[in-house]
C-alpha positions as CSV (number, residue, x, y, z in Angstrom):
1,M,0.2,191.6,91.6
2,E,0.6,187.4,92.8
3,A,3.2,186.7,95.0
4,T,4.7,183.0,94.3
5,S,6.8,181.9,96.9
6,C,8.6,183.4,100.1
7,P,11.7,184.6,99.7
8,Q,13.7,184.1,102.8
9,C,12.2,180.3,102.8
10,D,11.1,179.6,99.5
11,S,7.3,178.4,100.9
12,V,4.6,178.7,98.6
13,D,2.0,178.4,101.1
14,V,1.7,182.7,100.7
15,V,-1.5,184.2,101.5
16,P,-2.5,187.1,101.0
17,I,-3.2,189.6,103.6
18,V,-6.8,191.3,104.2
19,Y,-7.2,194.9,106.1
20,G,-10.4,196.1,107.5
21,L,-12.3,194.4,109.7
22,P,-13.2,191.6,109.3
23,G,-16.8,189.4,108.0
24,E,-17.5,185.7,109.3
25,K,-16.7,184.9,105.2
26,L,-12.5,186.5,106.7
27,I,-13.0,185.3,110.0
28,A,-13.3,181.4,108.0
29,G,-11.4,182.0,105.6
30,S,-8.7,183.2,108.0
31,V,-9.0,180.0,110.1
32,A,-9.1,177.8,106.6
33,G,-5.5,179.2,106.0
34,E,-6.3,181.1,102.9
35,V,-6.1,185.0,104.0
36,A,-4.3,186.6,106.9
37,L,-5.7,189.3,108.7
38,G,-4.1,192.3,109.0
39,G,-6.2,194.7,111.7
40,C,-8.6,197.6,110.8
41,C,-5.0,199.9,110.9
42,V,-4.5,200.5,107.3
43,G,-1.0,202.2,106.6
44,P,0.3,203.5,102.9
45,R,3.7,200.9,104.2
46,D,1.5,198.0,105.1
47,P,2.3,194.0,103.9
48,E,0.4,192.6,101.3
49,W,1.4,188.7,101.4
50,H,2.0,186.1,104.7
51,C,4.1,183.0,104.8
52,Q,2.3,180.5,106.6
53,K,5.4,178.9,107.2
54,C,8.0,181.6,108.2
55,G,5.2,184.1,109.3
56,N,7.1,187.2,107.8
57,D,5.3,189.3,105.6
58,R,6.0,191.4,102.8
59,R,4.7,193.6,100.0
60,V,5.3,193.7,96.2
61,S,3.4,196.2,95.0
62,E,5.7,199.1,96.1
63,P,6.2,202.0,93.8
64,G,10.3,202.7,93.5
65,Y,10.8,199.0,95.2
66,P,11.7,195.8,93.4
67,R,9.4,192.2,93.1
68,R,10.8,190.6,95.0
69,R,11.9,191.9,97.9
70,P,12.7,190.0,101.0
71,F,10.3,189.6,104.2
72,R,11.0,192.0,107.2
73,K,9.5,190.8,110.9
74,P,7.5,193.3,112.1
75,P,8.9,195.3,115.6
76,P,7.4,193.2,118.5
77,R,4.6,194.9,119.9
78,L,4.3,196.4,123.3
């Protein structure tokens, strides 16, 4: 499973989203722009890829959905 580009802005600066409690290596990878941290709570429909340019997230391996589904902005946090 590999994201090639963002279908919304066509950027190739797309990184995987990693879930769970991050250690030093993941924090350093996030600072370096190699991964995006998704938090500790993981759900079955959480996004897998993050676009560094436009900030949108997407899921590409969800059964029953096309492989290149458009990004959707997450709802604002309260």
